[in-house]
C-alpha positions as CSV (number, residue, x, y, z in Angstrom):
1,M,-9.4,12.1,-51.5
2,A,-5.9,13.1,-52.2
3,Y,-3.8,14.8,-49.5
4,S,-0.8,17.1,-50.1
5,N,2.6,16.0,-48.8
6,L,2.3,18.4,-45.8
7,E,-1.1,17.0,-44.9
8,Y,0.1,13.4,-45.3
9,L,3.1,14.2,-43.0
10,F,0.8,15.7,-40.4
11,F,-1.5,12.6,-40.3
12,S,1.3,10.1,-40.3
13,T,3.2,11.9,-37.6
14,H,0.1,12.4,-35.5
15,T,-0.7,8.6,-35.8
16,L,2.7,7.7,-34.6
17,L,2.5,10.1,-31.7
18,V,-0.9,8.8,-30.7
19,I,0.4,5.2,-30.8
20,G,3.5,6.1,-28.7
21,H,1.4,8.1,-26.3
22,L,-1.1,5.3,-25.7
23,F,1.7,2.8,-25.4
24,G,3.4,5.0,-22.7
25,L,0.1,5.4,-20.9
26,L,-0.4,1.6,-21.0
27,L,3.1,0.9,-19.6
28,G,2.8,3.5,-16.9
29,L,-0.8,2.9,-15.8
30,G,-0.5,-0.8,-15.9
31,G,2.9,-0.9,-14.3
32,A,1.9,1.5,-11.5
33,T,-1.3,-0.5,-10.8
34,L,0.7,-3.8,-10.7
35,L,3.4,-2.3,-8.5
36,Y,1.2,-0.9,-5.8
37,G,-1.1,-3.9,-5.9
38,Y,1.9,-6.1,-5.4
39,L,3.1,-3.9,-2.5
40,A,-0.3,-4.2,-0.9
41,K,-0.3,-8.0,-1.3
42,N,3.1,-8.2,0.5
43,A,2.3,-5.6,3.2
44,F,1.5,-8.1,5.9
45,K,4.4,-10.5,5.6
46,P,8.2,-10.2,5.4
47,I,9.4,-9.1,1.9
48,H,11.4,-11.7,0.1
49,P,14.4,-10.6,-2.0
50,E,12.7,-11.9,-5.1
51,V,9.8,-9.7,-4.4
52,I,12.1,-6.7,-4.3
53,E,13.6,-7.7,-7.6
54,T,10.1,-7.8,-9.0
55,F,9.4,-4.3,-7.7
56,H,12.4,-2.9,-9.5
57,F,11.5,-4.8,-12.7
58,I,8.0,-3.3,-12.7
59,A,9.4,0.1,-12.0
60,I,11.4,0.0,-15.2
61,F,8.2,-0.2,-17.2
62,V,6.7,2.6,-15.3
63,T,9.7,4.7,-16.0
64,L,9.6,3.8,-19.7
65,G,6.0,4.8,-19.8
66,L,6.8,8.2,-18.3
67,V,9.6,8.7,-20.9
68,L,7.2,7.9,-23.7
69,L,4.6,10.3,-22.4
70,W,7.1,13.2,-22.2
71,I,8.5,12.5,-25.7
72,T,5.1,12.1,-27.4
73,G,3.7,15.0,-25.3
74,F,6.3,17.4,-26.6
75,G,5.8,15.9,-30.0
76,F,2.1,16.9,-29.9
77,L,3.0,20.4,-28.8
78,L,5.5,20.8,-31.7
79,E,3.0,19.3,-34.2
80,Y,0.2,21.6,-33.0
81,S,2.4,24.7,-33.2
82,L,3.4,23.9,-36.8
83,F,0.2,22.5,-38.3
84,A,-2.7,23.3,-35.9
85,P,-2.0,26.3,-33.7
86,E,-5.6,26.6,-32.7
87,K,-5.3,23.3,-30.7
88,L,-2.9,24.9,-28.3
89,Q,-5.9,26.8,-26.9
90,N,-7.2,23.6,-25.4
91,Q,-6.7,23.9,-21.6
92,K,-6.8,20.2,-21.2
93,I,-3.3,19.9,-22.7
94,Y,-1.8,22.0,-20.0
95,A,-3.7,20.2,-17.2
96,K,-2.3,16.9,-18.5
97,L,1.2,18.5,-18.7
98,T,0.9,19.5,-15.0
99,I,-0.2,16.0,-14.0
100,V,2.6,14.3,-15.9
101,T,5.0,16.7,-14.2
102,I,3.6,15.7,-10.8
103,L,3.9,12.0,-11.8
104,T,7.5,12.5,-12.8
105,L,8.5,14.1,-9.5
106,N,6.5,11.5,-7.5
107,G,8.3,8.8,-9.5
108,L,11.6,10.2,-8.5
109,F,10.7,10.1,-4.8
110,V,9.3,6.5,-5.2
111,H,12.6,5.3,-6.7
112,S,15.0,7.2,-4.4
113,Y,13.0,6.9,-1.2
114,V,10.8,3.8,-1.3
115,L,12.5,1.3,-3.5
116,N,16.1,2.2,-2.5
117,K,15.8,3.2,1.2
118,I,12.6,1.7,2.7
119,I,12.0,-1.6,0.9
120,S,14.5,-4.2,2.2
121,P,14.5,-8.0,2.6
122,G,12.5,-9.1,5.7
123,L,10.6,-5.8,6.0
124,I,6.9,-5.9,7.0
125,L,5.3,-2.8,5.6
126,I,2.4,-2.8,7.9
127,R,4.8,-2.6,10.9
128,L,6.5,0.5,9.7
129,P,6.2,3.7,11.8
130,Y,2.9,5.5,11.2
131,K,4.7,8.6,9.8
132,T,6.5,6.4,7.3
133,K,3.3,4.8,6.3
134,V,1.7,8.2,5.7
135,H,4.6,9.1,3.4
136,L,4.1,5.9,1.5
137,A,0.4,6.4,1.3
138,L,0.9,9.9,-0.1
139,L,3.3,8.7,-2.8
140,A,1.1,5.7,-3.8
141,T,-2.0,7.9,-3.8
142,T,-0.4,10.6,-5.9
143,S,0.9,8.0,-8.4
144,G,-2.4,6.1,-8.7
145,V,-4.7,9.2,-8.9
146,S,-2.4,10.9,-11.4
147,W,-2.1,8.0,-13.8
148,Y,-5.9,7.4,-13.8
149,F,-6.7,11.1,-14.0
150,A,-4.4,11.5,-16.9
151,F,-6.0,8.5,-18.6
152,C,-9.4,10.0,-18.1
153,L,-8.4,13.4,-19.5
154,G,-7.0,11.6,-22.6
155,V,-10.2,9.7,-23.4
156,I,-12.8,12.3,-22.5
157,K,-13.1,14.4,-25.6
158,E,-15.9,16.5,-24.2
159,Y,-13.4,18.4,-22.1
160,N,-11.6,19.8,-25.2
161,N,-12.0,23.6,-25.2
162,T,-14.9,23.4,-22.7
163,V,-13.3,23.1,-19.2
164,S,-10.8,25.6,-17.9
165,Y,-7.3,24.6,-16.6
166,G,-8.2,25.7,-13.1
167,A,-11.3,23.6,-13.0
168,L,-9.4,20.5,-14.2
169,V,-6.6,20.9,-11.7
170,L,-8.9,21.6,-8.8
171,T,-10.9,18.5,-9.6
172,Y,-7.7,16.5,-9.7
173,L,-6.6,17.9,-6.3
174,V,-10.0,17.1,-4.7
175,V,-9.9,13.6,-6.0
176,L,-6.3,13.2,-4.7
177,L,-7.2,14.5,-1.2
178,F,-10.3,12.3,-1.0
179,V,-8.4,9.1,-2.0
180,F,-5.5,10.0,0.3
181,A,-7.9,10.5,3.3
182,S,-9.5,7.2,2.5
183,V,-6.1,5.4,2.5
184,L,-5.2,7.0,5.8
185,Y,-8.5,5.8,7.3
186,L,-7.8,2.3,6.0
187,I,-4.3,2.4,7.5
188,S,-5.6,3.5,10.9
189,F,-8.3,0.8,10.8
190,L,-5.7,-1.9,9.9
191,E,-3.4,-0.7,12.7
192,K,-6.1,-0.8,15.3
193,H,-7.3,-4.2,14.1
194,L,-3.9,-5.8,13.9
195,H,-2.9,-4.3,17.3
196,Q,-6.0,-6.0,18.8
197,M,-5.2,-9.3,17.0
198,H,-1.5,-9.1,18.3
199,F,-2.7,-8.4,21.8
200,N,-5.2,-11.3,21.8
201,A,-2.5,-13.7,20.3
202,S,0.1,-12.6,22.9
203,H,-2.4,-13.0,25.7
204,R,-3.5,-16.4,24.4
205,N,0.1,-17.7,23.9
206,N,1.1,-16.5,27.4
207,S,-1.9,-18.2,29.1
208,L,-1.3,-21.4,27.2
209,H,2.3,-21.7,28.3
210,P,2.8,-24.8,30.6
211,Q,4.7,-22.9,33.2
212,N,1.8,-20.5,33.6
213,Y,-0.6,-23.4,33.9
214,Y,1.7,-25.0,36.5
215,N,2.0,-21.7,38.5
216,Q,-1.8,-21.2,38.5
217,A,-2.6,-24.8,39.3
218,M,0.0,-25.3,42.0
219,A,-0.3,-22.0,43.7
220,P,-1.0,-22.2,47.5
221,Q,-4.7,-22.0,48.3
222,P,-6.1,-19.8,51.0
223,L,-6.9,-21.3,54.4
224,Q,-10.2,-23.1,54.6
225,Y,-12.3,-23.9,57.7
226,S,-14.2,-27.1,58.3
227,R,-16.1,-28.3,61.4
228,N,-14.0,-31.4,61.8
229,Q,-10.5,-30.3,60.9
230,G,-10.6,-26.6,61.8
231,P,-8.6,-24.1,59.8
232,H,-6.4,-25.9,57.3
233,Q,-4.7,-25.3,53.9
234,P,-5.6,-27.7,51.0
235,A,-2.8,-29.7,49.5
236,M,-0.9,-27.9,46.8
237,G,-2.0,-29.0,43.4
238,M,-5.2,-30.6,44.6
239,Q,-7.4,-27.5,44.2
240,M,-7.5,-26.2,40.7
241,P,-8.4,-22.5,40.1
242,S,-11.4,-22.0,38.0
243,I,-9.3,-20.4,35.2
244,V,-7.4,-23.7,34.7
245,N,-9.4,-26.5,33.0
246,K,-8.7,-30.1,33.7
247,V,-6.9,-30.8,30.4
248,A,-4.6,-27.9,31.0
249,Y,-3.9,-29.0,34.5
250,E,-2.9,-32.4,33.5
251,R,-0.6,-31.0,30.9
252,A,1.0,-28.7,33.4
253,K,1.6,-31.6,35.8
254,T,3.5,-33.5,33.1
255,Q,5.8,-30.5,32.8
256,Q,6.4,-30.1,36.5
257,K,9.7,-32.0,36.5
258,Y,11.0,-30.0,33.6
259,Y,10.2,-26.6,35.1
260,T,11.0,-27.3,38.8
261,G,13.8,-29.8,38.4
262,T,12.3,-32.2,40.9
């Protein structure tokens, strides 16, 4: 079937826009997923300078993906206005435009606030103040939900001219709030769990210190009474409290000279 020059121009331009749009979505969605996954992986240990360089490197691809989405998105609007004005009635287009706008603003905050001000060598993300972690969770949740929601809108053709703009945006906000609440719950759970682990470790390390063993083992014992000797005090170091086991006591005794200087 032969096409006119105008129809051929329409199809060839549309194909290029689709390829560019999908490529931008691939870079942005894949880069954002990798970036936040890498952040989560390094959240429990000091961040190495090479890790920070990796963050900035991945962020370049996310930014490139956003730029391609904007270019191809305006290309679609121009194409539809010239060759297929009826397609501009599709409310899904404007929902995607809203989400990409949110993605762009969120990306600006991530670059200016997270990558340039918060992330630094030696930082342990999980030990940041709770308020800062809430901000990070909001930015990460907004980015993740927006990228995947935009992807779903692009591939679900059943929403074309069937679902209103308000319904799509409302669904997006509900999903965003649900994921954000889930992330906050996870952060609270980890904080409580890690605090308990830190307390147990500190208590264990403190009780295992030789000086503490020595103090407990060599502490003066209360007066005891026997029929033959009358009231008397046991020799220091000869009566071990129940909380000090034999191995620990022997270890403490070997350290007596070091701690007492005798």
